[in-house]
C-alpha positions as CSV (number, residue, x, y, z in Angstrom):
1,M,71.9,128.3,137.4
2,R,73.7,129.0,134.1
3,N,76.4,126.2,135.1
4,D,74.0,123.5,135.7
5,H,72.2,124.3,132.3
6,R,76.1,124.0,130.7
7,A,76.4,120.3,132.3
8,H,72.7,119.5,131.6
9,N,73.8,120.6,127.9
10,Q,77.2,119.0,127.5
11,R,75.7,115.6,129.1
12,R,72.9,115.9,126.3
13,A,75.7,116.3,123.9
14,Y,77.9,113.4,125.2
15,D,75.0,111.1,125.0
16,R,74.0,111.5,121.5
17,A,77.9,111.9,120.7
18,S,79.0,109.0,122.2
19,Q,76.0,107.3,120.9
20,G,76.8,107.6,117.4
21,D,80.3,106.7,118.1
22,R,79.3,103.3,119.6
23,T,77.1,102.6,116.6
24,A,80.0,103.4,114.6
25,Q,82.6,101.5,116.1
26,G,80.1,98.2,116.6
27,R,78.8,98.2,113.1
28,P,79.8,94.4,112.0
29,F,82.8,94.2,109.1
30,D,80.5,92.5,106.6
31,K,81.3,90.9,103.8
32,S,78.3,91.5,101.9
33,R,77.6,95.1,102.6
34,S,79.8,98.2,100.9
35,T,80.5,100.6,103.1
36,R,81.0,103.3,100.2
37,G,77.4,102.8,97.7
38,D,77.4,100.8,94.9
39,K,80.9,100.5,94.8
40,N,83.2,97.2,95.3
41,R,84.8,96.1,98.4
42,P,87.9,94.0,98.4
43,F,86.8,91.8,100.5
44,D,83.5,91.2,98.8
45,K,83.9,87.7,97.0
46,S,81.0,87.9,95.1
47,R,82.2,91.4,92.9
48,P,85.9,92.1,92.1
49,A,88.6,93.2,94.0
50,R,88.7,97.1,94.4
51,F,92.3,96.8,93.2
52,G,91.6,95.6,89.8
53,K,93.8,96.3,87.0
54,D,95.2,99.5,88.8
55,Q,96.6,97.2,91.6
56,K,97.6,94.5,89.2
57,E,99.8,96.7,87.6
58,G,101.6,98.1,90.7
59,K,99.7,101.1,91.3
60,S,98.2,101.7,95.4
61,G,94.3,102.3,94.3
62,K,92.8,104.6,92.1
63,P,93.9,105.8,88.7
64,D,94.6,109.1,89.5
65,R,96.6,108.6,92.9
66,G,100.3,108.4,92.8
67,P,102.8,106.3,94.1
68,R,101.6,106.0,97.7
69,S,105.4,105.4,99.0
70,G,106.0,109.1,98.5
71,G,104.6,111.8,96.1
72,P,100.9,113.8,96.5
73,R,97.7,111.7,97.0
74,R,94.4,111.7,94.8
75,D,93.8,115.6,94.7
76,S,96.7,116.6,97.1
77,A,98.4,118.9,94.2
78,S,95.6,121.3,94.6
79,R,95.5,120.9,98.5
80,P,98.1,123.0,100.9
81,A,100.4,120.9,102.0
82,G,100.9,119.8,105.6
83,P,98.2,118.3,108.2
84,R,94.6,119.7,107.3
85,L,91.3,118.6,109.0
86,D,89.3,115.3,108.3
87,S,86.6,117.2,106.6
88,G,85.8,120.7,104.6
89,P,85.4,120.9,100.7
90,R,87.4,119.3,98.7
91,S,89.7,121.6,96.3
92,G,87.8,122.6,93.0
93,G,83.8,120.9,93.9
94,A,81.3,121.2,96.6
95,P,82.3,119.0,100.0
96,R,80.6,115.5,99.8
97,P,77.1,115.5,101.3
98,D,77.1,115.4,105.1
99,S,81.1,114.6,105.2
100,V,81.3,117.7,107.9
101,R,78.9,116.2,110.1
102,R,80.0,112.7,109.1
103,D,83.5,113.5,110.0
104,E,82.9,115.6,113.1
105,R,80.6,113.2,114.8
106,P,83.3,110.9,115.9
107,A,85.4,113.9,116.8
108,R,82.5,115.4,118.8
109,A,82.0,112.4,120.8
110,E,85.7,112.1,121.9
111,D,86.1,115.6,122.8
112,A,82.3,114.9,125.6
113,R,84.1,111.9,126.5
114,R,87.2,113.9,127.6
115,Q,85.1,116.3,129.2
116,H,83.1,113.8,131.2
117,D,86.1,111.7,132.1
118,K,87.8,114.7,133.4
119,R,84.9,115.7,135.7
120,K,85.3,112.3,137.0
121,G,89.3,112.8,137.5
122,K,90.5,110.5,134.9
123,S,93.5,112.0,133.4
124,Y,94.8,112.8,129.6
125,G,98.3,113.2,129.3
126,K,99.4,110.5,127.6
127,R,100.5,110.7,123.6
128,A,102.4,108.6,121.1
129,T,105.3,107.3,121.9
130,S,108.8,109.3,120.5
131,A,109.4,106.5,118.2
132,R,105.8,106.5,116.0
133,E,106.0,110.1,116.1
134,L,108.9,110.2,114.5
135,A,108.0,107.1,112.0
136,L,105.1,109.2,110.9
137,S,106.9,112.4,110.7
138,A,109.5,110.5,108.2
139,I,106.2,109.1,106.3
140,H,104.7,112.8,106.2
141,Q,108.4,113.8,104.6
142,L,108.0,110.8,102.0
143,R,104.8,111.6,101.0
144,E,105.1,115.6,100.3
145,R,108.8,115.2,99.0
146,D,108.2,112.2,96.8
147,A,111.2,111.3,98.4
148,F,112.8,107.7,99.2
149,A,112.7,105.7,102.5
150,Q,116.4,105.3,103.4
151,E,117.1,108.9,102.1
152,V,114.6,110.1,105.0
153,I,115.1,107.4,107.4
154,A,119.0,108.6,107.6
155,K,118.3,112.1,107.8
156,T,116.1,111.6,110.4
157,I,115.3,108.4,112.3
158,D,119.2,107.7,112.0
159,E,120.3,111.3,113.4
160,S,118.0,111.4,116.1
161,R,118.4,111.6,119.7
162,L,116.3,108.7,120.4
163,S,117.6,105.5,122.1
164,R,118.8,102.5,119.6
165,E,115.6,100.3,120.1
166,D,113.6,103.2,119.7
167,R,115.3,104.3,116.0
168,A,115.3,100.3,115.3
169,F,111.4,100.3,115.8
170,A,110.7,103.8,113.8
171,T,112.7,102.4,111.0
172,R,110.9,99.0,110.8
173,L,107.5,100.9,110.7
174,V,108.5,103.3,108.1
175,L,110.0,100.7,105.9
176,G,107.1,98.1,106.6
177,V,104.6,100.6,105.8
178,V,106.2,102.0,102.6
179,S,106.5,98.3,101.5
180,T,102.8,97.4,102.2
181,R,101.2,100.5,101.2
182,G,98.8,99.1,98.7
183,T,97.4,96.4,100.7
184,L,97.3,98.8,104.0
185,D,95.3,101.3,101.4
186,E,92.9,98.5,100.2
187,I,92.2,97.5,104.0
188,L,91.7,101.1,105.4
189,D,89.3,102.3,102.6
190,S,87.3,99.3,103.1
191,C,86.5,100.4,106.8
192,M,86.1,103.9,105.9
193,D,82.3,105.4,105.0
194,S,84.3,107.8,103.1
195,P,88.0,107.3,102.1
196,D,88.4,110.4,99.9
197,D,87.5,112.7,102.6
198,V,90.6,111.8,104.5
199,S,93.7,114.3,104.7
200,P,96.8,112.5,103.6
201,A,98.3,113.3,107.1
202,V,95.4,111.2,108.6
203,R,96.0,108.9,106.1
204,D,99.6,108.3,106.7
205,A,98.7,108.0,111.1
206,L,95.9,105.5,109.8
207,D,98.0,103.4,107.5
208,L,101.1,103.4,110.4
209,S,98.7,101.5,112.8
210,V,97.2,99.5,110.3
211,Y,100.3,98.1,109.3
212,E,101.0,97.5,113.3
213,I,97.7,95.4,113.5
214,I,98.0,93.6,110.2
215,Y,101.8,92.5,110.0
216,L,102.8,93.1,113.5
217,E,100.4,92.1,114.8
218,K,100.7,94.2,117.9
219,S,98.0,94.3,120.8
220,P,95.1,95.6,119.4
221,H,94.2,98.0,122.3
222,A,97.7,99.3,122.5
223,A,97.8,99.6,118.2
224,V,94.5,101.5,118.5
225,D,95.0,103.5,121.2
226,Q,98.4,104.8,119.9
227,G,97.2,105.5,116.1
228,V,94.1,107.5,117.5
229,E,97.1,109.4,119.4
230,L,98.9,109.8,116.1
231,V,95.9,111.0,114.4
232,R,95.1,113.6,117.4
233,S,98.4,115.1,116.9
234,V,97.6,115.9,113.2
235,A,94.3,116.3,113.2
236,P,92.6,116.5,116.5
237,R,89.1,116.6,115.3
238,A,89.3,113.4,113.5
239,S,90.8,111.3,116.4
240,G,87.1,109.9,117.3
241,L,87.0,109.2,113.3
242,A,90.7,107.3,114.2
243,N,89.1,105.7,116.9
244,A,86.3,103.9,115.4
245,V,88.1,103.0,112.0
246,L,90.6,101.4,113.7
247,R,88.3,99.2,115.8
248,R,87.1,98.2,112.1
249,V,90.6,97.1,111.1
250,V,90.8,95.5,114.4
251,R,87.8,93.4,113.8
252,A,88.8,93.1,109.7
253,K,91.8,91.2,110.6
254,E,90.0,88.5,112.2
255,S,89.2,87.5,108.5
256,F,93.0,88.8,106.5
257,P,93.6,87.8,104.0
258,F,90.0,87.8,103.2
259,G,90.0,84.2,101.5
260,D,92.2,81.2,101.3
261,P,96.2,82.3,100.2
262,R,96.4,78.7,99.3
263,T,94.1,79.3,96.1
264,D,93.3,82.6,96.2
265,L,96.3,84.9,94.5
266,A,94.5,88.3,95.5
267,A,94.8,86.8,98.9
268,Y,97.8,85.2,98.8
269,A,99.0,88.9,97.7
270,R,97.7,90.5,100.3
271,L,99.1,88.0,103.4
272,H,102.4,89.4,102.2
273,G,101.7,92.8,101.0
274,F,102.4,92.6,97.3
275,P,100.5,94.0,94.2
276,V,98.7,90.8,92.8
277,W,100.8,91.0,89.6
278,L,103.8,91.1,91.1
279,A,103.1,87.8,93.2
280,E,102.1,86.2,90.0
281,R,105.0,86.9,88.5
282,L,106.8,85.5,91.8
283,L,105.3,82.3,91.5
284,K,106.4,82.0,87.7
285,E,109.6,82.6,88.5
286,L,110.7,80.8,91.9
287,G,107.7,78.7,92.1
288,P,105.3,78.3,95.0
289,E,107.9,77.3,97.5
290,G,110.8,80.1,96.5
291,A,107.6,83.0,95.5
292,H,106.7,82.2,99.8
293,D,110.3,82.3,101.0
294,F,111.0,85.5,98.9
295,M,107.9,87.3,99.7
296,K,108.1,86.3,103.4
297,A,112.3,87.7,103.8
298,S,111.1,90.8,101.7
299,N,109.4,91.6,104.8
300,E,111.8,90.8,107.4
301,P,114.3,93.4,108.6
302,A,117.7,92.8,106.2
303,P,120.7,91.6,107.9
304,V,123.4,94.1,108.5
305,F,126.8,93.4,106.6
306,V,129.9,95.0,106.7
307,A,133.4,95.0,104.7
308,V,136.5,95.6,106.0
309,N,138.5,97.8,103.7
310,A,141.7,96.3,103.2
311,A,143.2,99.5,101.1
312,K,143.2,101.0,104.9
313,A,142.9,98.7,107.6
314,T,143.4,94.9,108.0
315,D,140.9,92.3,109.7
316,D,142.0,92.3,112.8
317,E,141.9,95.5,113.8
318,V,138.4,96.3,112.8
319,V,137.2,93.1,113.6
320,S,138.2,93.8,117.5
321,V,136.2,97.4,117.8
322,L,133.4,95.6,115.9
323,R,133.5,92.8,119.3
324,D,134.0,95.4,121.8
325,A,130.9,97.4,120.4
326,H,128.9,94.1,121.1
327,G,128.3,93.8,116.9
328,E,129.1,90.0,117.0
329,P,130.8,90.0,114.0
330,E,130.6,86.4,112.6
331,P,132.1,85.7,108.9
332,V,130.1,84.7,105.9
333,V,129.9,82.1,103.1
334,V,127.6,82.5,100.1
335,G,127.5,80.7,97.1
336,G,129.9,77.9,99.0
337,R,132.4,80.4,99.2
338,V,133.7,82.2,102.3
339,V,133.7,86.1,101.5
340,A,136.9,87.6,102.5
341,G,136.6,90.8,104.6
342,C,132.9,90.2,105.0
343,Y,131.4,90.2,108.4
344,R,127.5,90.0,109.6
345,L,126.7,92.0,112.5
346,A,123.9,90.9,115.2
347,S,121.9,94.2,114.7
348,G,121.8,97.3,112.8
349,T,122.3,99.5,116.2
350,V,126.0,98.3,115.8
351,L,126.8,101.0,113.2
352,L,125.3,104.0,115.6
353,D,128.2,103.5,118.1
354,G,130.5,105.8,118.3
355,R,133.9,104.1,117.8
356,V,132.2,101.9,114.6
357,R,131.0,105.3,112.9
358,R,134.4,106.8,113.3
359,M,136.1,104.0,111.2
360,L,133.0,104.1,108.6
361,N,133.7,108.1,108.3
362,Q,138.0,107.2,107.8
363,G,136.8,104.6,105.4
364,L,137.9,101.5,107.1
365,L,134.8,99.9,106.7
366,L,131.8,99.5,104.4
367,V,128.2,98.7,104.8
368,S,127.5,96.4,101.8
369,D,125.4,93.6,101.4
370,A,127.0,90.1,101.5
371,T,126.2,88.7,98.1
372,S,127.2,92.1,96.6
373,Q,130.8,91.7,98.1
374,A,130.6,88.0,96.7
375,V,130.2,89.4,93.7
376,A,132.8,91.8,93.5
377,S,135.4,89.1,94.6
378,L,134.4,86.9,91.5
379,V,134.4,90.1,88.9
380,V,138.4,91.0,90.1
381,G,139.0,87.2,89.6
382,E,142.4,85.6,90.4
383,R,144.8,87.8,88.6
384,L,145.3,90.9,89.1
385,P,143.9,93.1,85.8
386,N,145.9,95.8,84.6
387,S,142.9,97.5,83.2
388,F,139.4,97.9,84.4
389,L,136.4,99.4,83.0
390,E,133.2,99.9,85.8
391,V,130.2,100.7,84.0
392,G,126.9,102.4,85.7
393,A,129.2,102.9,89.4
394,G,126.9,104.8,90.8
395,R,128.0,105.8,94.5
396,A,131.1,104.1,94.3
397,T,130.1,100.5,96.7
398,K,131.7,98.3,93.8
399,T,134.6,100.4,93.1
400,I,136.0,100.4,97.1
401,L,134.6,96.4,97.5
402,D,137.0,95.5,94.0
403,Q,139.8,97.6,94.6
404,S,139.8,96.5,98.4
405,C,139.3,93.1,96.6
406,A,142.3,93.8,95.2
407,C,144.5,94.9,97.8
408,R,143.4,91.5,99.8
409,R,144.3,89.0,97.3
410,F,147.2,90.5,95.5
411,G,148.8,93.6,97.5
412,E,148.2,96.0,95.6
413,Q,145.1,97.8,93.8
414,I,144.2,97.8,90.2
415,P,146.4,100.5,88.2
416,D,144.0,101.6,85.3
417,Y,140.5,101.8,87.1
418,V,137.8,103.6,84.9
419,T,134.7,104.6,85.7
420,V,131.8,105.4,83.7
421,D,127.6,106.7,85.1
422,N,125.2,108.8,83.2
423,H,124.8,110.8,86.0
424,A,127.2,113.7,86.8
425,F,126.1,114.1,90.7
426,K,127.2,110.4,91.2
427,T,130.1,110.6,89.6
428,K,131.1,113.6,91.8
429,L,130.0,111.9,95.0
430,L,132.2,108.4,93.8
431,R,135.2,110.9,93.5
432,E,134.5,112.3,97.1
433,R,133.9,108.3,98.3
434,A,136.9,106.7,96.4
435,E,139.1,109.2,98.0
436,Q,137.6,108.8,101.4
437,Y,138.3,105.1,101.0
438,G,141.2,104.9,99.7
439,A,140.4,103.8,96.2
440,N,142.5,104.1,93.5
441,V,140.1,105.9,90.8
442,A,142.4,106.7,87.2
443,E,139.4,108.1,85.6
444,A,135.4,108.8,86.7
445,L,133.8,109.7,83.7
446,T,130.0,110.7,83.1
447,G,128.3,109.3,79.7
448,D,126.0,107.0,78.5
449,G,126.9,103.1,79.1
450,S,125.1,102.0,76.2
451,D,127.6,104.0,73.6
452,L,130.6,103.8,75.3
453,A,132.5,104.2,72.6
454,A,131.6,108.2,72.9
455,V,133.0,108.0,76.3
456,V,136.4,106.2,76.0
457,G,136.9,105.9,72.8
458,E,138.4,102.3,71.1
459,R,140.2,101.6,74.2
460,T,140.1,98.0,75.7
461,F,140.2,96.5,79.2
462,D,141.2,93.8,81.0
463,V,138.2,93.5,82.8
464,V,134.7,95.2,81.8
465,F,132.3,95.1,84.7
466,I,128.4,96.0,83.7
467,D,126.8,96.9,87.5
468,A,123.5,96.7,85.4
469,P,120.2,98.9,86.0
470,C,117.6,96.7,87.4
471,T,114.4,96.1,88.8
472,G,116.3,95.5,92.2
473,L,113.6,92.9,93.1
474,G,116.5,91.3,95.3
475,T,116.9,94.1,97.6
476,L,113.4,94.7,98.3
477,R,114.1,94.7,102.4
478,R,116.4,97.7,101.7
479,H,114.4,99.4,99.0
480,A,111.1,99.6,100.4
481,D,109.9,101.6,97.7
482,I,109.9,99.5,94.9
483,R,107.3,96.9,95.4
484,W,104.5,99.4,95.0
485,R,106.5,102.0,92.4
486,L,107.5,99.1,89.9
487,R,105.2,98.6,86.6
488,R,104.9,95.1,85.0
489,G,106.4,96.8,81.7
490,T,109.5,98.0,83.6
491,I,110.6,94.7,83.4
492,A,110.8,94.2,79.9
493,E,112.2,97.9,79.8
494,Q,115.2,97.1,81.8
495,A,116.1,93.9,80.2
496,E,116.2,95.7,76.9
497,L,118.2,98.5,78.2
498,D,120.6,95.5,79.8
499,R,120.9,93.9,76.4
500,A,122.2,97.3,74.8
501,L,124.4,97.8,77.4
502,L,126.1,94.4,77.2
503,A,126.3,95.3,73.1
504,S,128.0,98.6,73.7
505,A,130.7,96.5,76.4
506,A,131.4,93.9,74.0
507,A,133.9,96.1,71.8
508,H,135.8,97.5,74.5
509,V,136.8,94.3,75.9
510,A,140.4,92.8,75.6
511,P,141.4,89.4,73.9
512,G,141.0,87.1,76.4
513,G,139.5,89.5,78.7
514,I,136.3,89.2,81.0
515,L,133.1,90.8,81.0
516,A,131.5,91.0,83.5
517,Y,126.8,91.1,84.3
518,A,125.9,91.4,87.3
519,T,122.2,92.9,88.4
520,C,120.6,92.8,92.3
521,T,116.9,90.9,90.3
522,I,115.7,87.8,90.3
523,T,113.6,87.9,86.8
524,H,114.9,85.5,84.0
525,E,114.7,87.9,81.5
526,E,117.1,90.7,83.1
527,N,119.3,87.9,84.2
528,A,119.7,84.6,81.9
529,D,117.7,85.2,79.1
530,A,119.5,89.1,78.6
531,V,122.7,87.0,78.3
532,E,121.8,84.3,76.2
533,K,120.5,86.7,73.7
534,F,123.3,88.7,74.1
535,L,125.6,85.3,73.2
536,E,123.3,84.8,70.4
537,S,123.9,88.0,68.6
538,D,126.6,89.3,65.9
539,A,128.6,91.5,69.1
540,G,128.2,88.1,71.6
541,A,129.4,85.5,69.2
542,A,132.9,86.5,70.2
543,F,132.6,85.4,73.9
544,E,131.9,82.2,75.9
545,L,130.3,81.2,79.3
546,V,133.0,81.3,82.1
547,P,131.0,79.1,84.8
548,Y,130.6,79.0,88.7
549,D,132.3,76.8,90.4
550,N,130.3,75.8,93.8
551,P,132.4,73.8,96.1
552,E,129.9,73.4,98.8
553,L,127.8,71.8,96.1
554,G,130.6,70.1,94.2
555,I,129.2,71.7,90.8
556,Q,129.3,74.1,88.4
557,T,126.5,76.2,87.0
558,P,126.1,78.6,84.2
559,F,125.8,81.9,86.3
560,F,126.2,83.0,89.8
561,S,123.0,83.2,91.2
562,T,121.6,83.5,94.6
563,T,117.7,84.4,95.8
564,L,116.0,85.7,98.5
565,V,115.4,83.6,101.6
566,P,114.6,84.5,104.9
567,S,117.9,85.7,107.1
568,G,120.0,85.4,104.0
569,P,121.8,88.0,101.9
570,D,120.1,89.6,99.5
571,A,119.6,87.8,95.8
572,H,122.1,88.9,92.6
573,F,122.8,87.4,89.9
574,L,126.4,87.4,88.0
575,A,127.2,86.3,84.5
576,L,130.9,86.2,83.5
577,L,131.9,85.8,79.9
578,R,135.4,85.6,78.1
579,R,136.2,87.0,75.0
580,K,137.8,84.4,72.8
581,A,141.7,85.3,72.1
């Protein structure tokens, strides 16, 4: 009798809960109706977009939320770190009315349904795939540590025991979520009744699934199913809520990007997962076709390029190993010229092959974008410099490329090679990597590049190379964090700093020597405008431009410059200025 009574209560609970869940899931996605009271939804074309001014400035939602690619969300500073349930009182105040019941209702429905199906003999042994679980773990770390995507990927995904294919998929998920974070949150917020009540850990899982549904166009059934399992792994009681929300996202996808991207800038930005202000800037810089290609390429996996280190190896021996590892190495042409020692690989999984990893560890091979290698080749020039000053040397990538190029071209390295960086930890790392790759560095100094006199005194050099700090827009595929962390004002700030670096470096170029200025961005303000303003200044009056010869086009251009296109290398800019004798 007791068992019958219990079964009767369970059936009643299931009927009530599942009816509530079906109601939530079956609610149509109505553009004219807000699920958040009087607040505007981004897809209500009769009202301003939810993002408003903050979204246009590169922020991912509300003013009190930090960067979505890392750092605390909303009020997370006052919450304990790590996963928590999707309900309960918020820190510093009373819970939202009915928030506990609203969040728990789908969870009870899910639990009741599972119990009902168990009685029918159905099995519930499924879970999210290992690649998705690993991607979610990496996304958690990005948020909790305010870390950068590539650093976390290197320490979690790259070192995991998953198959190469699973690691590649997990990497794609992490970079995709970080790259499109603001748009994912806009969509997710519109599909929830109370977005503020969702814990950061649950939001991480939901963002991952929304990315799959919207941008990877995964099967809706599979994406929802996997999303529910991901949420269940961090907050079991929120799995029913996840099911309802993700089904709304699937319905919302039918009208994505919620406007005509040909005429609606906000829809155009959503289509590519960009902040509105940045999409507007790209249209201004590159024109409609160029901006479209740029944003499309920014959302693709980056091609993998490697450089053979001529200081320690020959192309033949390295290429032979790459072929044996099924890397299918192919020579690369950038700006109409073959980049010596540069090869494109079939995929990044080749770098996980034991033989290839040994070459990397021994300093025979370096992973570097093809355009970055082309810049190094142009900076070294056609005559061996006796002295060379690299400003903004960072982690030694350009240092290694420069000395490798010198070995390949002249049979020896640049003898007096001096580096400067304003971070001591990078100087330390530069020394270690230079030693690993056999790159000669006479001095590795730490100091302010905008005040070189305080670092190198009155010394002059045959070549002064400024590897300038910049917004990095040309490398968005590799540095997913940039897109939603960048502010509109950062462009002007970087341009001002770069002009200061040029003015400082000018005094240290020997007569007849070269002042090289390079960036990895596409804005005129940081590139051509910065150089032209320098040439118009008193410090720049002693210099003249060295034009770039493009043999493929048969023309000269004032600068070496590439943009980002699908399947191509990164976008870089280089200006070569000769000091008049």
